[in-house]
N, CA, C and O of each residue as an XYZ file, in Angstrom:
356
protein
N      13.388    -18.569      0.189
C      12.559    -18.098      1.451
C      11.343    -17.291      0.891
O      11.477    -16.411      0.040
N      10.243    -17.629      1.393
C       9.116    -16.758      1.002
C       8.870    -15.743      1.730
O       9.070    -15.892      2.935
N       8.358    -14.385      1.239
C       8.190    -13.456      2.099
C       6.890    -13.424      2.860
O       5.928    -13.931      2.283
N       6.731    -12.997      3.860
C       5.286    -12.950      4.766
C       4.347    -12.234      4.074
O       4.720    -11.214      3.496
N       3.112    -12.596      4.017
C       1.974    -12.029      3.422
C       1.675    -10.652      4.105
O       2.028    -10.447      5.266
N       1.040     -9.748      3.386
C       0.748     -8.635      3.893
C      -0.239     -8.588      5.237
O      -0.174     -7.844      6.216
N      -1.207     -9.692      4.912
C      -2.205     -9.892      6.158
C      -1.759    -10.631      7.215
O      -2.493    -10.832      8.183
N      -0.373    -11.169      7.138
C       0.204    -11.705      8.276
C       1.212    -11.122      9.099
O       1.516    -11.481     10.237
N       1.776    -10.056      8.332
C       2.782     -9.245      9.089
C       2.255     -7.782      9.175
O       2.150     -7.119      8.143
N       1.913     -7.255     10.429
C       1.045     -6.097     10.696
C       2.299     -4.938     10.546
O       2.081     -3.730     10.457
N       3.436     -5.464     10.539
C       4.531     -4.183     10.625
C       5.163     -4.050      9.238
O       6.270     -3.532      9.084
N       4.329     -4.597      8.102
C       4.992     -4.628      6.803
C       5.258     -2.910      6.372
O       4.519     -1.978      6.690
N       6.169     -2.850      5.792
C       6.381     -1.308      5.244
C       5.641     -1.266      3.988
O       5.534     -2.247      3.251
N       5.032      0.096      3.703
C       4.014      0.561      2.861
C       4.609      1.681      2.526
O       5.404      2.287      3.245
N       4.126      2.120      1.034
C       4.092      3.331      0.529
C       2.579      3.706      0.086
O       2.119      3.433     -1.023
N       1.828      4.418      1.189
C       0.503      4.894      1.139
C       0.810      6.289      1.483
O       1.677      6.639      2.284
N      -0.082      7.165      0.719
C      -0.188      8.544      1.123
C      -0.690      8.821      2.504
O      -1.745      8.356      2.936
N       0.192      9.674      3.240
C      -0.238      9.871      4.549
C      -1.618     10.653      4.578
O      -2.411     10.199      5.403
N      -2.003     11.600      3.932
C      -3.377     12.366      3.900
C      -3.842     12.314      2.656
O      -3.177     12.117      1.639
N      -5.157     12.517      2.754
C      -5.954     12.311      1.350
C      -5.502     13.723      0.432
O      -5.104     14.788      0.903
N      -5.647     13.463     -0.656
C      -4.961     14.451     -1.665
C      -6.084     15.652     -1.588
O      -5.666     16.810     -1.586
N      -7.220     15.453     -1.539
C      -8.475     16.231     -1.697
C      -8.674     17.107     -0.412
O      -8.648     18.337     -0.439
N      -8.872     16.372      0.691
C      -9.556     17.326      1.781
C      -8.319     17.126      2.869
O      -8.490     17.842      3.856
N      -7.156     16.351      2.919
C      -6.004     16.556      3.911
C      -6.257     15.572      5.003
O      -5.323     15.344      5.772
N      -7.326     14.996      5.164
C      -7.563     14.143      6.341
C      -6.372     12.884      6.167
O      -5.890     12.365      5.160
N      -6.143     12.655      7.648
C      -5.043     11.421      7.567
C      -5.691     10.212      7.342
O      -6.768      9.925      7.866
N      -4.982      9.385      6.466
C      -5.492      8.155      6.009
C      -4.486      6.971      5.921
O      -4.801      5.814      5.642
N      -3.115      7.463      6.225
C      -2.110      6.624      5.963
C      -1.968      5.694      7.404
O      -1.365      4.621      7.419
N      -2.591      6.258      8.538
C      -2.597      5.067      9.538
C      -3.722      4.107      9.642
O      -3.893      3.372     10.615
N      -4.445      4.147      8.645
C      -5.725      3.180      8.491
C      -5.338      2.188      7.741
O      -6.135      1.252      7.804
N      -4.410      1.995      7.028
C      -4.033      1.049      6.254
C      -3.981     -0.489      6.555
O      -4.515     -1.399      5.921
N      -3.241     -0.548      7.628
C      -2.964     -1.887      8.283
C      -4.372     -2.450      9.096
O      -4.656     -3.648      9.087
N      -5.094     -1.570      9.700
C      -6.551     -1.879     10.030
C      -7.281     -2.349      8.975
O      -7.799     -3.466      8.954
N      -7.353     -1.380      7.925
C      -7.892     -1.817      6.690
C      -7.567     -3.328      6.153
O      -8.515     -4.107      6.059
N      -6.550     -3.663      5.880
C      -6.102     -5.186      5.524
C      -6.714     -5.989      6.521
O      -7.466     -6.900      6.175
N      -6.482     -5.758      7.724
C      -6.683     -6.831      8.811
C      -8.435     -6.871      8.685
O      -8.945     -7.984      8.812
N      -9.133     -5.970      8.498
C     -10.730     -6.011      8.272
C     -10.986     -7.054      7.066
O     -11.744     -8.022      7.127
N     -10.176     -6.649      5.920
C     -10.431     -7.536      4.715
C     -10.200     -9.011      4.872
O     -10.935     -9.907      4.456
N      -8.850     -9.156      5.660
C      -8.582    -10.530      5.877
C      -9.785    -11.156      6.793
O     -10.061    -12.346      6.640
N     -10.361    -10.521      7.556
C     -11.407    -11.068      8.278
C     -12.681    -11.210      7.668
O     -13.729    -11.380      8.291
N     -12.555    -11.128      6.311
C     -13.835    -11.095      5.287
C     -14.695     -9.986      5.553
O     -15.880    -10.270      5.385
N     -14.459     -8.735      5.940
C     -15.349     -7.803      6.152
C     -15.321     -7.019      4.646
O     -14.260     -6.695      4.114
N     -16.538     -6.787      4.094
C     -16.838     -6.230      2.736
C     -16.174     -4.707      2.837
O     -16.238     -4.001      3.843
N     -15.526     -4.348      1.596
C     -14.801     -3.083      1.546
C     -15.503     -1.962      2.117
O     -15.038     -1.215      2.977
N     -16.834     -1.870      1.511
C     -17.492     -0.545      2.123
C     -17.738     -0.569      3.604
O     -17.816      0.523      4.166
N     -17.865     -1.628      4.286
C     -18.259     -1.916      5.799
C     -16.674     -1.624      6.256
O     -16.477     -0.783      7.134
N     -15.817     -2.163      5.793
C     -14.241     -1.729      6.397
C     -14.071     -0.357      6.476
O     -13.762      0.123      7.566
N     -14.216      0.340      5.534
C     -14.141      1.861      5.144
C     -14.971      2.763      6.302
O     -14.506      3.739      6.890
N     -16.166      2.255      6.460
C     -17.123      2.637      7.356
C     -16.602      2.601      8.744
O     -16.634      3.621      9.432
N     -16.147      1.539      9.172
C     -15.561      1.125     10.376
C     -14.332      1.946     10.728
O     -14.040      2.302     11.870
N     -13.718      2.179      9.745
C     -12.502      3.182      9.826
C     -12.709      4.622      9.972
O     -11.793      5.407     10.216
N     -14.154      5.009      9.791
C     -14.495      6.411      9.797
C     -14.147      7.087      8.561
O     -14.032      8.312      8.520
N     -13.967      6.301      7.504
C     -13.539      6.991      6.254
C     -14.995      7.229      5.260
O     -15.405      6.389      4.458
N     -15.577      8.431      5.499
C     -16.978      8.719      5.212
C     -16.754      9.346      3.883
O     -17.448      8.897      2.970
N     -15.945     10.265      3.611
C     -15.878     11.004      2.432
C     -15.337     10.246      1.285
O     -14.364      9.509      1.444
N     -15.962     10.397      0.042
C     -15.691      9.656     -1.079
C     -14.212      9.948     -1.434
O     -13.629      9.012     -1.983
N     -13.493     11.094     -1.216
C     -12.326     11.370     -1.623
C     -11.223     10.501     -0.742
O     -10.151     10.138     -1.227
N     -11.635     10.216      0.631
C     -10.673      9.426      1.340
C     -10.800      8.000      1.144
O      -9.849      7.226      1.250
N     -12.114      7.618      0.826
C     -12.291      6.307      0.547
C     -11.543      6.022     -0.996
O     -11.212      4.872     -1.281
N     -11.380      6.808     -1.665
C     -10.723      6.494     -3.019
C      -9.309      6.422     -2.699
O      -8.615      5.732     -3.446
N      -8.689      7.091     -1.593
C      -7.352      6.966     -1.233
C      -6.977      5.458     -0.864
O      -5.956      4.882     -1.238
N      -7.874      4.984     -0.153
C      -7.745      3.756      0.278
C      -7.934      2.516     -0.623
O      -7.154      1.565     -0.652
N      -9.148      2.646     -1.410
C      -9.659      1.598     -2.195
C      -8.668      1.510     -3.420
O      -8.472      0.379     -3.864
N      -7.994      2.614     -4.041
C      -7.235      2.714     -5.142
C      -5.745      2.560     -4.938
O      -4.939      2.623     -5.866
N      -5.462      2.379     -3.824
C      -3.918      2.351     -3.475
C      -3.468      1.107     -3.863
O      -4.156      0.133     -3.556
N      -2.433      0.952     -4.487
C      -1.732     -0.289     -4.846
C      -0.566     -0.526     -3.973
O       0.226      0.416     -3.967
N      -0.271     -1.476     -3.278
C       0.848     -1.785     -2.538
C       2.063     -2.101     -3.227
O       2.300     -3.309     -3.252
N       2.897     -1.367     -3.792
C       4.057     -1.363     -4.478
C       5.257     -1.826     -4.021
O       6.116     -2.193     -4.822
N       5.476     -1.866     -2.538
C       6.816     -2.085     -1.731
C       7.036     -3.770     -2.030
O       8.201     -4.162     -1.957
N       6.267     -4.503     -2.272
C       6.719     -6.021     -2.477
C       7.179     -6.124     -3.935
O       8.129     -6.867     -4.183
N       6.556     -5.410     -4.962
C       7.267     -5.675     -6.111
C       8.844     -4.647     -6.367
O       9.759     -4.935     -7.139
N       8.781     -3.696     -5.657
C      10.013     -2.933     -5.581
C      10.806     -3.647     -5.031
O      11.936     -3.527     -5.505
N      10.698     -4.559     -3.989
C      12.031     -5.322     -3.214
C      12.484     -6.192     -4.213
O      13.666     -6.499     -4.055
N      11.929     -6.700     -5.207
C      12.408     -7.550     -6.243
C      13.812     -6.943     -7.049
O      14.747     -7.679     -7.363
N      13.782     -5.583     -7.298
C      14.634     -4.968     -7.884
C      15.558     -4.641     -7.283
O      15.286     -3.986     -6.277
N      16.948     -4.885     -7.538
C      18.095     -4.400     -6.977
C      18.868     -3.472     -7.806
O      19.321     -3.940     -8.851
N      19.126     -2.122     -7.508
C      19.988     -1.294     -8.639
C      21.317     -1.769     -8.679
O      22.025     -1.414     -9.621
N      21.763     -2.506     -7.816
C      23.134     -3.106     -8.178
C      23.489     -3.932     -9.357
O      24.586     -3.988     -9.911
N      22.346     -4.596     -9.673
C      22.413     -5.616    -10.633
C      22.271     -5.275    -12.101
O      22.301     -6.128    -12.988
N      22.109     -3.933    -12.311
C      22.054     -3.249    -13.540
C      23.265     -3.622    -14.123
O      24.321     -3.752    -13.503
N      23.090     -3.811    -15.434
C      24.504     -3.791    -16.194
C      24.442     -2.802    -17.374
O      23.421     -2.431    -17.953
N      25.808     -2.415    -17.646
C      26.070     -1.438    -18.518
C      26.172     -2.046    -20.032
O      26.729     -3.125    -20.236
N      25.583     -1.261    -21.086
C      25.759     -1.592    -22.329
C      27.144     -1.255    -22.922
O      28.099     -0.951    -22.207
N      27.208     -1.333    -24.392
C      28.586     -1.122    -24.866
C      28.903      0.604    -24.799
O      29.989      1.173    -24.693
N      27.732      1.094    -24.887
C      27.945      2.872    -24.828
C      28.117      3.110    -23.335
O      28.030      4.315    -23.095
N      28.287      2.521    -22.472
C      28.258      2.943    -21.006
C      26.974      3.062    -20.318
O      26.851      3.181    -19.099
N      26.205      3.030    -21.011
C      24.566      3.238    -20.270
C      24.046      2.010    -19.712
O      24.265      0.879    -20.146
N      23.316      2.336    -18.682
C      22.511      1.158    -18.009
C      21.441      0.752    -18.919
O      20.723      1.517    -19.563
N      21.401     -0.568    -18.910
C      20.145     -1.127    -19.692
C      19.155     -1.449    -18.826
O      18.091     -1.903    -19.245
């Protein structure tokens, strides 16, 4: 079964910082709207402008975010096997 795309599932779980590391502005609530704008073929800079992300530090938070949740869901810690020394490999 194929997992839904981030663009199709608005309630996708995410791991994005809630606030900008530099200035403290809340940026975490803008991630889904940003993805929707990109899905509608809006340029990245224009999308950030529409979301009122004017400072370059806040723009950096959104532009450089890598959505790792899809990759992390592929790993199951219960599938780890122990080697001969009793350590997990």
